[in-house]
FIPA-849131 format. One record per residue: residue in one letter; residue number from 0; x, y, z of N, C-alpha, C in turn. Coordinates in steps of 0.1 Angstrom, whole numbers, plus 5000, padded with zeros to 4 digits. Layout:
residues N
 resn resi neast nnorth  nup caeast canorth caup ceast cnorth  cup
    a  NUM     X      Y    Z      X       Y    Z     X      Y    Z
...
This chain:
residues 398
 resn resi neast nnorth  nup caeast canorth caup ceast cnorth  cup
    m    0  1646   0621 7115   1654    0616 7103  1669   0614 7108
    l    1  1674   0602 7106   1688    0600 7110  1696   0598 7097
    i    2  1707   0605 7096   1716    0604 7084  1730   0601 7090
    l    3  1736   0590 7085   1750    0587 7088  1759   0593 7078
    v    4  1768   0601 7083   1777    0608 7074  1791   0602 7075
    v    5  1796   0598 7064   1809    0592 7064  1819   0601 7056
    n    6  1829   0606 7063   1838    0616 7058  1852   0610 7057
    t    7  1856   0605 7046   1869    0597 7044  1880   0607 7040
    g    8  1891   0607 7048   1903    0614 7045  1913   0604 7040
    s    9  1925   0610 7037   1935    0601 7032  1941   0591 7042
    s   10  1940   0594 7055   1945    0584 7065  1935   0584 7076
    s   11  1923   0589 7074   1913    0590 7085  1899   0587 7080
    l   12  1890   0585 7089   1876    0583 7086  1868   0589 7097
    k   13  1862   0600 7095   1853    0606 7105  1839   0603 7102
    y   14  1830   0602 7112   1816    0599 7110  1808   0606 7120
    q   15  1796   0609 7117   1786    0614 7126  1772   0608 7122
    l   16  1765   0605 7132   1751    0601 7130  1742   0613 7134
    i   17  1736   0619 7125   1730    0632 7127  1715   0631 7126
    n   18  1708   0637 7136   1693    0638 7136  1690   0651 7129
    m   19  1684   0650 7117   1682    0661 7109  1670   0669 7114
    d   20  1662   0664 7123   1651    0672 7129  1655   0684 7137
    d   21  1667   0682 7144   1672    0693 7151  1687   0696 7150
    g   22  1693   0688 7141   1707    0690 7138  1716   0684 7149
    s   23  1711   0677 7158   1719    0671 7169  1727   0659 7164
    v   24  1738   0656 7171   1746    0645 7167  1744   0633 7178
    s   25  1739   0622 7173   1736    0611 7182  1749   0604 7186
    a   26  1759   0603 7176   1772    0597 7179  1781   0602 7168
    k   27  1794   0602 7172   1804    0606 7163  1817   0600 7166
    g   28  1826   0600 7157   1839    0593 7160  1849   0596 7149
    l   29  1861   0591 7152   1872    0593 7143  1881   0580 7143
    c   30  1883   0575 7131   1893    0565 7129  1905   0572 7123
    e   31  1917   0571 7129   1929    0577 7123  1941   0568 7123
    r   32  1951   0573 7116   1963    0565 7114  1960   0552 7106
    i   33  1950   0553 7098   1946    0541 7090  1958   0537 7081
    g   34  1961   0525 7081   1972    0520 7073  1986   0521 7079
    i   35  1987   0529 7090   2000    0531 7097  1998   0528 7112
    g   36  1990   0518 7115   1987    0515 7129  1972   0514 7131
    g   37  1966   0524 7136   1952    0525 7138  1948   0529 7152
    h   38  1938   0539 7152   1933    0543 7165  1918   0547 7162
    i   39  1909   0544 7171   1895    0548 7170  1890   0554 7182
    k   40  1882   0565 7181   1875    0571 7192  1860   0573 7188
    h   41  1851   0568 7196   1837    0568 7193  1830   0574 7206
    s   42  1821   0584 7203   1814    0591 7214  1799   0591 7211
    a   43  1792   0587 7221   1777    0588 7220  1773   0601 7227
    s   44  1761   0605 7223   1756    0618 7228  1754   0618 7243
    d   45  1752   0606 7249   1750    0606 7264  1763   0605 7272
    g   46  1774   0606 7265   1787    0606 7272  1794   0594 7272
    r   47  1789   0583 7267   1797    0570 7266  1808   0572 7255
    v   48  1819   0567 7259   1831    0569 7250  1839   0556 7249
    y   49  1842   0552 7237   1851    0541 7234  1863   0546 7227
    e   50  1875   0543 7232   1887    0547 7226  1897   0536 7227
    a   51  1904   0533 7216   1914    0522 7217  1922   0522 7204
    d   52  1934   0517 7205   1942    0514 7193  1936   0501 7187
    r   53  1934   0502 7174   1928    0491 7167  1934   0491 7153
    v   54  1939   0480 7149   1945    0479 7136  1935   0479 7125
    m   55  1936   0489 7116   1927    0491 7105  1936   0492 7092
    a   56  1937   0482 7085   1946    0481 7073  1941   0490 7062
    n   57  1928   0492 7061   1923    0501 7050  1910   0507 7055
    h   58  1904   0515 7046   1891    0522 7050  1879   0513 7051
    e   59  1880   0502 7044   1868    0492 7045  1868   0486 7059
    q   60  1879   0483 7065   1880    0478 7078  1876   0488 7088
    a   61  1879   0501 7086   1875    0512 7094  1860   0513 7094
    m   62  1854   0513 7083   1840    0514 7082  1833   0503 7089
    e   63  1838   0491 7088   1832    0480 7095  1832   0482 7110
    a   64  1843   0488 7115   1844    0491 7129  1834   0501 7134
    v   65  1832   0511 7125   1822    0521 7128  1808   0515 7130
    i   66  1804   0507 7120   1791    0501 7120  1789   0493 7133
    e   67  1800   0485 7136   1799    0477 7148  1797   0485 7161
    l   68  1804   0497 7162   1802    0506 7174  1788   0512 7174
    l   69  1783   0516 7163   1770    0523 7162  1759   0514 7166
    t   70  1760   0501 7163   1749    0492 7166  1752   0483 7178
    g   71  1763   0484 7184   1767    0475 7195  1759   0478 7208
    s   72  1758   0468 7217   1750    0470 7229  1757   0479 7239
    e   73  1770   0480 7239   1777    0487 7249  1779   0502 7246
    y   74  1782   0505 7233   1785    0519 7230  1775   0524 7218
    g   75  1766   0516 7214   1758    0519 7203  1747   0529 7206
    v   76  1741   0535 7196   1730    0545 7198  1718   0540 7190
    i   77  1719   0530 7182   1707    0524 7175  1708   0509 7177
    s   78  1697   0503 7177   1697    0488 7178  1697   0481 7165
    d   79  1693   0488 7154   1693    0481 7141  1697   0491 7131
    p   80  1704   0487 7121   1708    0496 7110  1696   0502 7103
    d   81  1684   0496 7103   1672    0501 7096  1668   0515 7102
    e   82  1672   0518 7114   1669    0531 7120  1675   0542 7113
    i   83  1686   0540 7106   1692    0550 7098  1685   0552 7085
    d   84  1681   0565 7082   1673    0567 7070  1681   0568 7057
    a   85  1693   0573 7058   1702    0575 7046  1716   0576 7051
    i   86  1725   0573 7041   1740    0574 7044  1745   0584 7034
    a   87  1753   0593 7038   1759    0603 7030  1774   0602 7030
    h   88  1781   0602 7019   1795    0600 7018  1802   0612 7012
    r   89  1812   0616 7019   1821    0627 7013  1830   0620 7003
    v   90  1831   0626 6991   1839    0620 6980  1848   0632 6975
    v   91  1861   0629 6974   1871    0639 6970  1869   0643 6956
    q   92  1868   0633 6947   1869    0637 6932  1856   0633 6925
    g   93  1849   0643 6919   1838    0640 6911  1841   0643 6896
    a   94  1852   0651 6894   1856    0655 6881  1844   0662 6874
    e   95  1844   0661 6861   1832    0666 6853  1821   0656 6852
    v   96  1824   0644 6857   1814    0633 6857  1803   0636 6867
    f   97  1807   0641 6879   1797    0644 6890  1798   0658 6895
    p   98  1793   0668 6887   1794    0682 6892  1785   0685 6904
    k   99  1776   0676 6907   1767    0679 6919  1765   0666 6927
    p  100  1760   0666 6939   1757    0654 6947  1748   0645 6939
    v  101  1749   0632 6941   1741    0622 6935  1737   0611 6944
    v  102  1725   0605 6941   1721    0593 6948  1728   0581 6942
    l  103  1734   0573 6951   1743    0562 6946  1736   0549 6942
    d  104  1741   0543 6932   1738    0529 6928  1751   0522 6925
    e  105  1751   0510 6921   1763    0503 6919  1771   0509 6908
    e  106  1765   0513 6897   1772    0519 6886  1779   0532 6891
    k  107  1773   0540 6899   1779    0553 6903  1790   0550 6913
    i  108  1789   0540 6921   1800    0537 6930  1812   0532 6922
    q  109  1810   0525 6912   1821    0520 6904  1827   0532 6896
    r  110  1819   0542 6892   1825    0554 6885  1833   0561 6895
    i  111  1828   0562 6908   1836    0569 6918  1849   0562 6920
    y  112  1849   0549 6921   1861    0541 6923  1870   0543 6911
    d  113  1865   0544 6899   1874    0545 6887  1880   0559 6887
    l  114  1874   0569 6893   1880    0582 6894  1891   0583 6904
    g  115  1893   0572 6911   1905    0570 6920  1918   0571 6912
    e  116  1917   0570 6899   1928    0571 6890  1934   0585 6892
    i  117  1926   0595 6895   1931    0609 6897  1929   0613 6912
    a  118  1924   0605 6920   1924    0608 6935  1927   0595 6942
    p  119  1939   0589 6941   1942    0575 6945  1941   0574 6961
    l  120  1944   0584 6968   1944    0583 6983  1930   0584 6988
    h  121  1920   0588 6980   1906    0590 6985  1895   0583 6979
    n  122  1894   0583 6966   1882    0577 6959  1882   0562 6961
    y  123  1893   0556 6960   1893    0541 6962  1887   0538 6976
    a  124  1892   0545 6986   1888    0543 7000  1873   0547 7002
    a  125  1869   0558 6995   1855    0561 6996  1846   0551 6991
    a  126  1850   0545 6979   1842    0534 6973  1841   0522 6982
    q  127  1853   0519 6988   1853    0507 6997  1843   0510 7009
    g  128  1842   0522 7014   1833    0525 7025  1819   0524 7020
    m  129  1816   0528 7008   1803    0526 7002  1799   0512 7001
    w  130  1808   0504 6996   1805    0489 6995  1803   0483 7008
    a  131  1810   0487 7018   1809    0482 7032  1795   0486 7037
    c  132  1791   0498 7034   1778    0503 7039  1767   0495 7032
    r  133  1769   0493 7019   1758    0485 7011  1756   0471 7017
    k  134  1767   0465 7022   1766    0452 7028  1758   0452 7041
    c  135  1759   0463 7048   1752    0465 7061  1738   0470 7059
    f  136  1736   0479 7051   1724    0487 7050  1715   0482 7038
    g  137  1720   0474 7029   1712    0469 7018  1709   0480 7008
    d  138  1696   0482 7006   1692    0492 6996  1689   0506 7002
    k  139  1693   0508 7014   1691    0521 7021  1697   0532 7012
    p  140  1690   0544 7010   1695    0554 7002  1709   0559 7006
    m  141  1718   0560 6996   1731    0565 6999  1734   0577 6989
    v  142  1740   0587 6994   1743    0599 6986  1758   0602 6986
    a  143  1764   0606 6975   1778    0611 6975  1778   0626 6973
    v  144  1785   0633 6981   1787    0647 6980  1802   0649 6977
    f  145  1805   0657 6967   1818    0658 6961  1825   0671 6965
    d  146  1838   0669 6969   1846    0680 6973  1848   0690 6961
    t  147  1847   0685 6949   1850    0692 6937  1838   0702 6933
    s  148  1826   0699 6939   1815    0707 6934  1816   0722 6937
    f  149  1821   0725 6949   1822    0740 6952  1831   0747 6943
    h  150  1841   0740 6937   1851    0747 6928  1846   0748 6914
    q  151  1834   0743 6911   1829    0744 6897  1827   0759 6893
    t  152  1828   0768 6902   1826    0782 6899  1840   0789 6894
    m  153  1851   0781 6895   1863    0787 6890  1862   0791 6876
    p  154  1868   0803 6872   1868    0807 6858  1878   0798 6850
    d  155  1876   0797 6837   1884    0788 6829  1899   0791 6830
    y  156  1903   0804 6831   1917    0808 6832  1923   0804 6845
    a  157  1915   0800 6855   1920    0795 6868  1921   0780 6868
    y  158  1912   0773 6860   1912    0758 6861  1920   0752 6850
    m  159  1922   0759 6839   1929    0752 6828  1944   0751 6831
    l  160  1950   0739 6826   1964    0737 6828  1971   0739 6815
    g  161  1985   0740 6816   1993    0744 6804  1996   0733 6794
    l  162  1988   0722 6795   1990    0711 6785  1983   0715 6772
    p  163  1986   0708 6761   1978    0710 6749  1963   0709 6751
    y  164  1955   0717 6746   1940    0718 6748  1933   0705 6745
    k  165  1939   0697 6736   1933    0685 6732  1932   0675 6744
    y  166  1941   0676 6753   1940    0667 6765  1929   0670 6775
    y  167  1925   0683 6774   1913    0687 6782  1901   0681 6775
    e  168  1900   0682 6762   1889    0678 6754  1888   0662 6754
    k  169  1899   0655 6754   1899    0641 6754  1897   0634 6768
    y  170  1904   0640 6778   1905    0634 6791  1900   0643 6803
    a  171  1895   0655 6799   1890    0664 6810  1901   0667 6820
    i  172  1913   0669 6815   1924    0672 6825  1924   0687 6827
    r  173  1922   0691 6840   1920    0705 6844  1921   0705 6859
    r  174  1921   0717 6864   1921    0719 6879  1907   0716 6884
    y  175  1906   0707 6894   1893    0704 6901  1893   0709 6915
    g  176  1904   0708 6922   1904    0712 6936  1899   0701 6945
    a  177  1898   0703 6958   1893    0694 6967  1889   0701 6980
    h  178  1884   0694 6990   1879    0699 7003  1868   0710 7001
    g  179  1861   0709 6990   1851    0720 6987  1841   0722 6997
    t  180  1836   0710 7003   1825    0711 7013  1830   0719 7025
    s  181  1843   0716 7029   1849    0723 7040  1851   0738 7037
    h  182  1857   0741 7026   1859    0755 7022  1846   0763 7022
    k  183  1836   0757 7017   1823    0764 7016  1817   0766 7030
    y  184  1818   0756 7038   1812    0757 7052  1819   0768 7060
    v  185  1833   0768 7060   1840    0777 7069  1839   0791 7063
    a  186  1838   0793 7050   1836    0806 7044  1823   0812 7048
    e  187  1812   0804 7047   1799    0809 7051  1798   0812 7066
    r  188  1805   0803 7074   1805    0806 7088  1813   0818 7092
    c  189  1824   0821 7084   1832    0833 7086  1824   0845 7084
    a  190  1816   0845 7073   1808    0857 7070  1797   0859 7081
    a  191  1792   0848 7086   1782    0849 7097  1789   0855 7110
    l  192  1801   0851 7113   1808    0856 7124  1811   0871 7123
    m  193  1814   0875 7110   1817    0889 7108  1804   0898 7107
    g  194  1793   0891 7106   1780    0899 7105  1779   0905 7091
    r  195  1785   0899 7081   1786    0905 7067  1779   0895 7058
    d  196  1774   0901 7047   1769    0892 7036  1781   0887 7028
    i  197  1782   0874 7026   1793    0867 7020  1796   0873 7006
    s  198  1786   0878 7000   1787    0883 6986  1797   0895 6986
    e  199  1799   0901 6998   1807    0913 6998  1822   0910 7002
    l  200  1825   0897 7005   1837    0894 7011  1847   0887 7002
    r  201  1860   0889 7005   1871    0882 6999  1878   0874 7010
    i  202  1877   0861 7010   1881    0852 7021  1891   0842 7015
    v  203  1902   0840 7022   1911    0829 7019  1909   0818 7030
    t  204  1905   0807 7026   1903    0796 7036  1914   0785 7034
    c  205  1920   0782 7046   1931    0773 7046  1927   0760 7053
    h  206  1924   0750 7046   1921    0736 7051  1934   0729 7052
    l  207  1940   0728 7064   1953    0722 7066  1952   0710 7075
    g  208  1956   0699 7069   1956    0686 7076  1966   0677 7070
    n  209  1963   0664 7071   1971    0654 7064  1971   0657 7049
    g  210  1959   0661 7044   1958    0667 7031  1954   0681 7033
    s  211  1960   0690 7025   1958    0705 7027  1955   0712 7014
    s  212  1946   0721 7015   1943    0730 7003  1939   0744 7008
    i  213  1942   0754 6999   1939    0767 7002  1930   0772 6991
    t  214  1920   0780 6994   1910    0784 6984  1908   0799 6985
    a  215  1906   0806 6974   1902    0820 6973  1887   0820 6971
    v  216  1880   0826 6980   1865    0826 6980  1861   0841 6978
    k  217  1856   0844 6967   1852    0858 6964  1837   0858 6962
    g  218  1830   0866 6970   1816    0867 6969  1809   0854 6972
    g  219  1815   0845 6980   1809    0833 6983  1812   0821 6973
    k  220  1820   0824 6963   1823    0814 6953  1838   0812 6952
    s  221  1841   0799 6949   1855    0796 6948  1860   0801 6934
    v  222  1871   0809 6935   1876    0814 6922  1890   0809 6919
    d  223  1896   0802 6929   1909    0795 6927  1911   0786 6939
    t  224  1919   0776 6937   1922    0767 6948  1935   0760 6945
    s  225  1942   0755 6956   1956    0751 6954  1957   0737 6948
    m  226  1948   0728 6952   1948    0714 6946  1944   0715 6932
    s  227  1949   0706 6924   1948    0708 6909  1940   0696 6903
    f  228  1945   0690 6893   1938    0679 6886  1935   0668 6896
    t  229  1944   0666 6905   1943    0656 6916  1946   0663 6929
    p  230  1943   0656 6941   1947    0662 6954  1962   0662 6956
    l  231  1970   0659 6946   1985    0659 6947  1990   0673 6946
    g  232  1983   0682 6940   1988    0696 6938  1987   0704 6950
    g  233  1994   0716 6950   1993    0726 6961  2005   0725 6970
    v  234  2003   0726 6983   2014    0726 6993  2018   0712 6996
    i  235  2030   0710 7002   2034    0696 7006  2024   0692 7017
    m  236  2022   0679 7017   2012    0673 7026  2018   0661 7033
    g  237  2009   0653 7040   2014    0642 7048  2023   0632 7040
    t  238  2018   0628 7028   2026    0619 7020  2026   0623 7006
    r  239  2022   0635 7003   2021    0640 6989  2031   0651 6986
    t  240  2035   0652 6974   2046    0661 6970  2041   0676 6970
    g  241  2028   0678 6967   2024    0692 6964  2029   0695 6950
    d  242  2029   0708 6947   2033    0713 6934  2048   0709 6932
    i  243  2051   0704 6920   2065    0700 6917  2067   0701 6902
    d  244  2080   0705 6898   2084    0705 6884  2083   0691 6878
    p  245  2075   0690 6868   2074    0676 6862  2087   0670 6858
    m  246  2097   0678 6855   2110    0672 6851  2117   0665 6862
    a  247  2113   0669 6875   2119    0662 6886  2114   0648 6887
    i  248  2101   0646 6883   2095    0633 6882  2102   0624 6872
    f  249  2104   0630 6860   2110    0623 6849  2124   0619 6852
    r  250  2131   0628 6860   2145    0625 6863  2146   0613 6873
    v  251  2137   0613 6883   2137    0601 6892  2133   0589 6884
    m  252  2124   0589 6875   2120    0578 6868  2132   0572 6860
    e  253  2139   0581 6854   2151    0577 6846  2162   0571 6854
    k  254  2165   0578 6865   2177    0573 6873  2174   0561 6881
    e  255  2161   0560 6886   2157    0549 6894  2150   0537 6887
    n  256  2148   0539 6874   2142    0529 6865  2128   0526 6871
    k  257  2120   0536 6874   2107    0535 6879  2096   0536 6868
    s  258  2085   0529 6870   2074    0530 6861  2065   0541 6864
    p  259  2055   0545 6856   2045    0555 6859  2038   0551 6872
    a  260  2034   0538 6873   2027    0534 6885  2036   0536 6898
    d  261  2049   0533 6896   2058    0535 6908  2058   0549 6912
    m  262  2058   0558 6902   2058    0573 6905  2045   0578 6911
    v  263  2034   0572 6907   2021    0576 6913  2022   0573 6928
    r  264  2027   0561 6931   2028    0557 6945  2038   0566 6952
    l  265  2049   0568 6947   2060    0576 6953  2054   0590 6956
    c  266  2048   0597 6946   2043    0610 6948  2032   0612 6957
    n  267  2023   0601 6958   2011    0602 6966  2013   0596 6980
    k  268  2022   0586 6982   2022    0579 6994  2036   0579 7001
    e  269  2046   0583 6994   2060    0583 7000  2067   0596 7001
    s  270  2060   0607 6998   2066    0620 6997  2061   0629 7008
    g  271  2061   0642 7005   2056    0652 7015  2063   0651 7028
    f  272  2055   0652 7039   2061    0652 7053  2069   0640 7055
    l  273  2064   0628 7051   2070    0615 7053  2083   0614 7046
    g  274  2083   0617 7033   2095    0615 7024  2106   0625 7028
    l  275  2102   0638 7030   2112    0648 7033  2118   0646 7047
    s  276  2110   0642 7057   2115    0641 7070  2122   0628 7074
    g  277  2116   0617 7067   2120    0604 7071  2115   0600 7084
    v  278  2106   0608 7090   2101    0605 7103  2087   0600 7103
    s  279  2077   0608 7097   2063    0605 7098  2056   0614 7089
    s  280  2043   0610 7085   2034    0618 7078  2026   0627 7086
    d  281  2027   0625 7099   2018    0632 7109  2026   0644 7115
    s  282  2020   0656 7114   2027    0668 7118  2030   0668 7133
    r  283  2022   0661 7141   2025    0660 7155  2038   0653 7158
    d  284  2040   0643 7151   2053    0635 7152  2065   0644 7148
    l  285  2062   0653 7138   2073    0661 7133  2077   0672 7143
    h  286  2066   0677 7150   2069    0687 7161  2078   0681 7172
    s  287  2074   0669 7176   2082    0662 7186  2096   0659 7182
    a  288  2098   0655 7169   2111    0652 7164  2119   0665 7163
    a  289  2113   0676 7158   2120    0689 7157  2125   0694 7171
    e  290  2116   0692 7181   2120    0696 7194  2132   0688 7200
    d  291  2133   0676 7194   2144    0667 7199  2157   0670 7190
    g  292  2156   0680 7181   2168    0684 7173  2168   0678 7159
    n  293  2158   0671 7154   2158    0666 7141  2156   0677 7131
    d  294  2167   0680 7123   2166    0691 7114  2158   0689 7102
    r  295  2156   0677 7098   2147    0675 7086  2133   0677 7090
    a  296  2129   0673 7102   2116    0676 7107  2113   0691 7108
    r  297  2123   0698 7113   2122    0713 7113  2120   0718 7099
    l  298  2128   0713 7090   2127    0718 7076  2113   0716 7070
    v  299  2107   0705 7072   2094    0702 7067  2083   0712 7073
    l  300  2084   0714 7086   2074    0723 7092  2075   0737 7087
    e  301  2088   0741 7085   2090    0755 7080  2086   0756 7065
    e  302  2089   0746 7057   2085    0746 7043  2070   0746 7041
    f  303  2063   0738 7050   2049    0738 7049  2043   0752 7052
    r  304  2047   0758 7063   2042    0772 7066  2045   0782 7055
    y  305  2057   0781 7050   2061    0790 7039  2053   0789 7027
    q  306  2050   0776 7023   2041    0774 7011  2027   0779 7013
    v  307  2021   0777 7025   2008    0782 7028  2008   0797 7027
    k  308  2018   0804 7033   2019    0818 7032  2019   0823 7018
    k  309  2026   0817 7009   2027    0821 6995  2013   0821 6989
    y  310  2006   0810 6992   1992    0809 6986  1983   0820 6990
    i  311  1984   0823 7003   1976    0834 7009  1979   0847 7001
    g  312  1991   0850 7000   1995    0863 6993  1991   0863 6978
    s  313  1992   0852 6971   1988    0851 6957  1973   0852 6956
    y  314  1965   0846 6965   1951    0847 6964  1946   0861 6968
    a  315  1952   0868 6977   1949    0882 6980  1951   0890 6967
    a  316  1961   0887 6960   1964    0895 6947  1953   0891 6937
    a  317  1949   0878 6936   1940    0874 6926  1926   0880 6928
    m  318  1923   0882 6941   1909    0887 6944  1909   0903 6946
    g  319  1921   0909 6944   1921    0923 6946  1921   0928 6960
    g  320  1925   0919 6969   1925    0922 6984  1920   0910 6992
    i  321  1920   0912 7005   1915    0901 7014  1908   0908 7026
    d  322  1897   0902 7029   1889    0907 7041  1891   0898 7053
    a  323  1893   0885 7050   1893    0875 7061  1902   0863 7057
    l  324  1908   0857 7068   1916    0845 7066  1911   0835 7076
    v  325  1909   0823 7071   1904    0812 7080  1913   0800 7080
    f  326  1915   0795 7092   1923    0782 7094  1913   0772 7098
    t  327  1914   0760 7092   1905    0749 7096  1912   0736 7094
    a  328  1905   0725 7098   1910    0711 7097  1921   0708 7108
    g  329  1926   0696 7108   1934    0691 7119  1946   0700 7123
    i  330  1954   0704 7113   1965    0713 7116  1961   0727 7118
    g  331  1952   0731 7109   1947    0745 7109  1940   0749 7122
    e  332  1933   0739 7128   1925    0742 7140  1933   0740 7153
    n  333  1944   0732 7152   1951    0727 7164  1965   0732 7166
    d  334  1971   0736 7155   1986    0739 7156  1988   0754 7156
    a  335  1990   0760 7168   1992    0774 7170  2005   0778 7164
    t  336  2015   0770 7165   2028    0773 7159  2027   0775 7144
    c  337  2020   0766 7137   2018    0767 7123  2011   0780 7119
    r  338  2000   0783 7126   1992    0795 7123  2001   0808 7125
    a  339  2009   0808 7136   2017    0820 7138  2028   0821 7127
    g  340  2033   0810 7123   2044    0810 7113  2038   0814 7099
    v  341  2026   0810 7096   2020    0813 7083  2017   0828 7083
    c  342  2012   0834 7094   2008    0848 7094  2020   0857 7096
    e  343  2031   0853 7101   2042    0861 7103  2047   0867 7089
    g  344  2049   0880 7088   2053    0886 7076  2041   0890 7067
    l  345  2029   0887 7070   2018    0891 7062  2011   0904 7068
    e  346  2018   0911 7076   2013    0924 7082  2010   0934 7071
    f  347  2018   0933 7060   2016    0943 7049  2002   0941 7042
    l  348  1996   0929 7044   1983    0927 7039  1972   0931 7049
    g  349  1976   0934 7061   1966    0937 7071  1963   0925 7081
    i  350  1971   0914 7079   1970    0902 7087  1979   0903 7099
    k  351  1973   0903 7111   1981    0903 7123  1973   0896 7133
    i  352  1979   0886 7140   1972    0878 7150  1977   0881 7164
    d  353  1968   0879 7174   1972    0880 7188  1977   0867 7193
    p  354  1989   0867 7198   1995    0854 7203  1987   0847 7214
    a  355  1981   0855 7223   1973    0850 7234  1960   0843 7228
    k  356  1954   0850 7219   1942    0844 7213  1945   0832 7205
    n  357  1957   0832 7199   1961    0821 7190  1964   0808 7198
    a  358  1966   0809 7211   1971    0798 7219  1959   0789 7223
    v  359  1952   0784 7213   1940    0775 7215  1941   0764 7205
    r  360  1933   0754 7208   1931    0742 7200  1916   0740 7197
    g  361  1913   0739 7185   1899    0734 7181  1888   0743 7185
    s  362  1891   0756 7187   1880    0765 7191  1876   0774 7180
    e  363  1864   0778 7179   1859    0788 7170  1862   0802 7176
    i  364  1872   0809 7170   1876    0822 7176  1882   0831 7166
    d  365  1880   0844 7168   1887    0854 7160  1900   0857 7167
    i  366  1911   0854 7161   1925    0855 7167  1932   0868 7162
    s  367  1924   0877 7155   1930    0889 7150  1936   0898 7162
    a  368  1947   0904 7159   1953    0914 7168  1945   0927 7167
    e  369  1946   0935 7178   1939    0948 7178  1945   0956 7166
    g  370  1937   0962 7159   1941    0971 7148  1943   0964 7134
    a  371  1942   0951 7134   1944    0943 7121  1932   0947 7112
    s  372  1935   0950 7100   1925    0953 7090  1918   0940 7084
    v  373  1925   0929 7085   1920    0916 7080  1917   0908 7092
    r  374  1905   0902 7093   1901    0894 7104  1906   0879 7101
    t  375  1912   0874 7111   1917    0860 7111  1910   0851 7120
    f  376  1905   0840 7115   1896    0831 7124  1902   0817 7124
    i  377  1900   0810 7135   1900    0796 7135  1885   0791 7135
    i  378  1882   0783 7126   1868    0778 7125  1868   0763 7123
    p  379  1865   0755 7133   1864    0741 7131  1855   0737 7120
    t  380  1859   0729 7111   1850    0726 7100  1839   0716 7104
    n  381  1828   0717 7098   1817    0707 7100  1812   0702 7087
    e  382  1821   0695 7080   1817    0690 7067  1806   0680 7069
    e  383  1805   0673 7080   1795    0663 7082  1781   0669 7081
    l  384  1779   0680 7088   1765    0687 7088  1762   0692 7074
    a  385  1772   0698 7068   1769    0703 7054  1766   0691 7045
    i  386  1773   0680 7046   1770    0669 7037  1756   0663 7040
    a  387  1753   0662 7053   1740    0657 7057  1729   0665 7051
    k  388  1730   0678 7051   1720    0687 7045  1719   0685 7030
    e  389  1730   0683 7024   1729    0680 7009  1722   0667 7007
    c  390  1724   0657 7015   1718    0644 7014  1703   0645 7016
    a  391  1699   0652 7027   1685    0653 7030  1677   0661 7019
    a  392  1684   0671 7014   1677    0678 7003  1675   0670 6990
    l  393  1685   0661 6987   1685    0654 6975  1675   0642 6976
    v  394  1676   0635 6988   1668    0623 6989  1653   0626 6994
    f  395  1652   0635 7004   1639    0637 7010  1633   0651 7007
    g  396  1640   0659 6999   1635    0672 6996  1635   0682 7008
    r  397  1644   0680 7017   1644    0688 7029  1656   0697 7030
């Protein structure tokens, strides 16, 4: 059984073609810097690699490039799209409309697109990818797996916001979180690496990338998470503000004569790393700029680490302690300086990392220092495999 998993991020599109009979990956790849240039890397399991700069204005164009590579004669691994049994899509926002994975039809794709109102950087792109797949695969089964599903276990006092209750009743405005598939995967993997039952553990998982979220996982369940009603909440991100005093928004609207739509764009696409630094939304560019003496790039990197640190401390308090800390996703897996900066000063919680162990990129490794009472891990996320399993279970009962 072959399942194509499409994992759409705010400026990226990862994909894997997975053989569910043995869990092997026939092909995988990454489209990145979507909308700000474009680069694609595609790898087949036999070692064939295609990598090139390629302009991709949006996620639909990126999906079309993926399909071309999977079926092409030079780098493809299948000769016909019919060889794929199902397509599984990662979707950021399901709200209360989609508390669990669903088999897609045109109506559900449209509902997912409409939920882009509260996840504008993701759901619109995910729906475009679904429509692109529909053009290629026809009536082939497609499944949506939602980032918000894992966070359905949050207690009401964690997910309710401070607006009048009638707006929750009328519009379902509440904390939903995101990156749930990733948080669930790395938390379960963390428990396995520790040789412990996850029901016994208190884990803080840090999914740090162009979009970032931190989650408190107690007993294997999400009990709080940094992203809120939309993926705009939490720490500063590539182009997103993170948590912000609403009056700051109103002040800018008044002084700059901006509309609500203008502010949605500003907060989602013009803020965060990009807006503060004036350099880039990509942390790698900020590191280079900071090394060259750009003080605003330095500021952004330090502010990001500081905010992540605060969430770790608050979630340790919320859970009554912490047994493990996990870093994952693009920044979390690859940025040793970020990890070191986040952990610095958390020794009072029992968190202490070994600099030599931390000097790695993309490895699954325990980076705890000797004598640390809290285990700290780098665990590369594998959202694709987790999503494929959800798809197989829903469509084929496997």
